[in-house]
Backbone bond lengths (Angstrom), bond angles and torsions (degrees), N, CA, C in turn:
res aa  C-N    CA-C-N  psi(-1)  N-CA   C-N-CA  omega(-1)  CA-C   N-CA-C  phi
1 M - - - 1.438 - - 1.534 109.76 -
2 K 1.336 116.37 134.67 1.445 122.20 -177.17 1.528 110.78 -89.94
3 R 1.301 115.86 133.14 1.458 119.45 175.99 1.516 109.98 -80.90
4 R 1.302 116.30 162.81 1.462 121.13 -177.54 1.528 112.62 -65.98
5 N 1.301 118.56 -31.59 1.455 120.23 -176.01 1.531 113.33 -94.55
6 E 1.308 117.76 15.48 1.456 121.17 177.53 1.528 109.60 -101.58
7 Y 1.340 115.07 129.49 1.453 121.54 -179.86 1.523 108.52 -131.35
8 S 1.303 115.50 154.13 1.464 118.59 175.44 1.532 108.21 -76.08
9 L 1.307 115.49 160.58 1.460 120.76 179.45 1.530 110.24 -59.90
10 K 1.307 116.96 -39.34 1.462 121.95 179.02 1.523 110.74 -60.20
11 E 1.310 117.30 -44.85 1.460 121.00 179.78 1.527 111.42 -63.17
12 V 1.308 116.46 -41.24 1.464 120.87 -179.81 1.528 110.56 -65.19
13 I 1.331 116.70 -44.66 1.470 120.23 179.71 1.519 110.48 -63.28
14 E 1.328 118.22 -43.74 1.467 121.34 178.12 1.518 111.21 -61.05
15 Q 1.317 117.82 -40.26 1.465 121.23 177.99 1.527 111.29 -65.48
16 L 1.325 117.41 -40.18 1.457 120.86 177.66 1.529 111.68 -64.54
17 I 1.321 116.69 -42.59 1.463 121.03 179.10 1.519 110.34 -60.69
18 K 1.318 116.85 -43.22 1.469 120.70 177.92 1.523 111.66 -67.79
19 A 1.314 116.82 -42.47 1.467 120.96 -177.81 1.528 111.26 -62.96
20 Y 1.320 117.21 -39.06 1.461 121.13 -179.28 1.529 113.16 -93.80
21 R 1.319 116.80 6.79 1.475 123.48 177.37 1.525 112.11 51.84
22 M 1.319 115.17 53.54 1.453 121.25 -177.26 1.530 113.14 -103.04
23 E 1.335 117.84 3.34 1.462 120.22 -175.64 1.521 112.10 -58.83
24 A 1.338 116.88 -46.07 1.460 120.54 -176.61 1.530 111.12 -63.16
25 K 1.314 116.61 -43.08 1.473 120.21 -179.34 1.530 110.55 -65.60
26 L 1.308 117.42 -38.98 1.464 120.49 177.18 1.524 111.27 -65.64
27 D 1.337 117.10 -39.22 1.466 121.11 176.67 1.525 110.81 -62.79
28 E 1.341 116.47 -41.61 1.457 120.60 178.86 1.532 110.94 -64.29
29 T 1.306 116.46 -42.58 1.459 121.04 179.29 1.528 110.94 -63.28
30 Q 1.323 116.05 -39.95 1.461 120.16 177.97 1.528 110.68 -65.19
31 L 1.327 117.33 -41.31 1.459 121.00 179.35 1.527 110.73 -63.24
32 I 1.316 117.14 -45.23 1.465 120.86 178.45 1.530 110.08 -62.11
33 G 1.313 116.29 -37.56 1.462 120.35 177.73 1.522 113.50 -66.09
34 S 1.322 117.48 -24.53 1.465 120.76 -179.40 1.527 112.57 -91.37
35 W 1.330 117.92 2.65 1.463 122.15 -178.18 1.533 111.78 -55.39
36 E 1.324 117.94 -51.05 1.465 120.97 -177.53 1.524 111.63 -62.43
37 K 1.307 117.19 -40.03 1.472 120.97 179.94 1.530 110.86 -63.38
38 V 1.330 117.10 -37.85 1.468 120.84 -176.30 1.524 111.63 -78.80
39 V 1.336 117.73 -45.64 1.468 119.73 -174.66 1.520 113.55 -90.28
40 G 1.317 117.61 -21.69 1.462 120.56 -178.94 1.516 111.87 98.94
41 G 1.298 115.08 164.60 1.455 122.49 -173.69 1.513 115.48 -64.42
42 I 1.331 118.00 -40.01 1.467 120.83 -177.75 1.522 110.44 -63.25
43 F 1.335 116.71 -48.31 1.464 120.27 -179.64 1.526 110.61 -67.04
44 A 1.311 116.95 -40.43 1.470 120.61 -179.32 1.522 110.88 -65.09
45 K 1.320 117.21 -35.47 1.459 121.59 179.91 1.533 111.34 -63.38
46 H 1.318 116.93 -31.78 1.464 121.73 -178.49 1.525 112.61 -97.44
47 T 1.323 116.35 9.59 1.461 120.89 175.93 1.520 108.08 -90.38
48 E 1.329 115.97 124.59 1.465 120.40 -177.99 1.522 112.89 -93.28
49 H 1.331 117.26 -36.66 1.464 119.70 -175.57 1.529 109.92 -155.63
50 L 1.330 115.62 140.75 1.467 122.83 175.40 1.527 108.29 -127.66
51 S 1.329 116.46 136.36 1.463 120.47 174.24 1.528 108.58 -151.98
52 I 1.326 115.23 156.34 1.458 120.85 179.70 1.514 108.38 -124.75
53 K 1.328 115.29 132.34 1.461 121.70 175.73 1.526 108.23 -144.47
54 N 1.309 116.13 126.89 1.468 122.26 179.63 1.525 112.84 53.44
55 K 1.329 115.91 44.27 1.465 123.86 178.06 1.534 113.51 64.64
56 I 1.335 116.36 22.55 1.461 121.56 175.92 1.525 107.68 -119.11
57 L 1.324 115.55 126.37 1.465 121.62 177.81 1.522 108.25 -88.42
58 F 1.336 116.43 122.28 1.456 122.19 176.96 1.525 107.92 -101.59
59 V 1.334 115.16 125.70 1.460 121.38 -175.91 1.522 108.67 -122.77
60 K 1.328 117.04 122.41 1.455 121.57 175.70 1.517 107.79 -105.01
61 M 1.329 115.69 125.61 1.466 121.23 -177.74 1.517 110.13 -122.28
62 D 1.327 116.25 153.43 1.460 120.51 -179.66 1.528 112.96 -97.87
63 S 1.316 118.05 3.97 1.463 121.98 -179.22 1.530 109.81 -129.07
64 A 1.328 115.62 118.32 1.461 120.50 -179.98 1.534 111.69 -65.64
65 V 1.313 116.56 -34.86 1.464 120.64 -179.45 1.529 110.65 -65.72
66 L 1.329 116.62 -47.98 1.462 119.99 179.63 1.529 110.88 -67.48
67 R 1.331 116.57 -36.13 1.457 120.31 177.25 1.533 110.26 -60.62
68 S 1.328 117.17 -42.47 1.468 121.46 178.43 1.526 111.52 -61.77
69 E 1.330 115.98 -39.87 1.468 120.29 177.70 1.520 110.88 -61.08
70 L 1.333 116.39 -43.85 1.464 120.05 -179.02 1.519 112.16 -71.06
71 V 1.324 117.64 -33.36 1.467 120.63 177.66 1.526 110.17 -60.30
72 M 1.323 116.62 -39.86 1.460 120.02 -179.55 1.529 111.98 -68.51
73 A 1.317 117.35 -24.04 1.463 121.63 -178.52 1.532 111.46 -107.17
74 R 1.325 117.47 21.08 1.466 121.71 -173.20 1.520 113.59 -57.71
75 S 1.308 118.85 -48.94 1.472 120.40 -177.29 1.530 111.46 -64.64
76 K 1.320 116.71 -37.77 1.461 120.74 177.41 1.532 110.45 -66.62
77 L 1.327 116.90 -38.67 1.462 120.92 177.85 1.526 111.71 -63.51
78 V 1.321 116.55 -42.41 1.472 120.67 177.86 1.521 109.32 -58.20
79 E 1.312 115.62 -46.75 1.469 121.14 -179.95 1.527 111.49 -61.93
80 M 1.314 116.88 -46.24 1.469 121.14 -177.78 1.534 111.94 -66.94
81 L 1.332 117.19 -41.41 1.467 120.59 179.45 1.525 111.27 -65.32
82 N 1.336 116.47 -42.83 1.466 119.72 177.78 1.527 110.91 -65.31
83 K 1.319 116.76 -38.92 1.463 120.54 178.57 1.530 110.14 -63.50
84 E 1.312 117.13 -42.07 1.462 121.77 179.35 1.531 110.96 -63.57
85 S 1.334 116.33 -34.58 1.467 120.96 179.37 1.521 112.61 -79.56
86 G 1.319 116.49 -22.86 1.455 120.06 -178.77 1.512 113.33 83.86
87 K 1.327 117.09 3.13 1.465 122.90 179.84 1.517 108.72 -146.59
88 K 1.338 115.74 163.57 1.458 119.54 174.68 1.520 107.81 -86.10
89 V 1.324 115.16 92.32 1.459 122.11 -176.81 1.518 111.18 -89.84
90 I 1.346 117.09 -39.53 1.462 121.36 -179.31 1.519 110.39 -122.90
91 E 1.330 115.55 157.46 1.464 121.61 177.30 1.524 112.23 -114.47
92 D 1.333 116.64 -21.77 1.463 120.60 -177.31 1.526 109.86 -155.57
93 I 1.325 115.50 166.29 1.459 121.91 176.99 1.519 107.99 -129.33
94 V 1.317 116.47 135.88 1.468 122.65 174.79 1.518 107.08 -116.93
95 F 1.332 115.72 125.72 1.465 120.90 179.96 1.519 109.06 -102.32
96 R 1.329 115.91 136.73 1.465 122.07 179.89 1.513 109.89 -119.17
């Protein structure tokens, strides 16, 4: 028989995430983690830095040619990254 004050570890972690308002940051981290899966190994290999601020993904790349390719597919990338995350985490991508 379960007592009233007993919770599963999953329930406790979910409550902590909500209490500390960490959902958005976790979603952003998950989206950044899915970058290689969405764009592929070649593009990910030439990606130097990823960050998200105000629902905009900032991507720094070391290849101008690959950066140009991704700029042309920006709207599709936004859609694919959000789909992979299961939520609308970003609205746009800026390539540097």
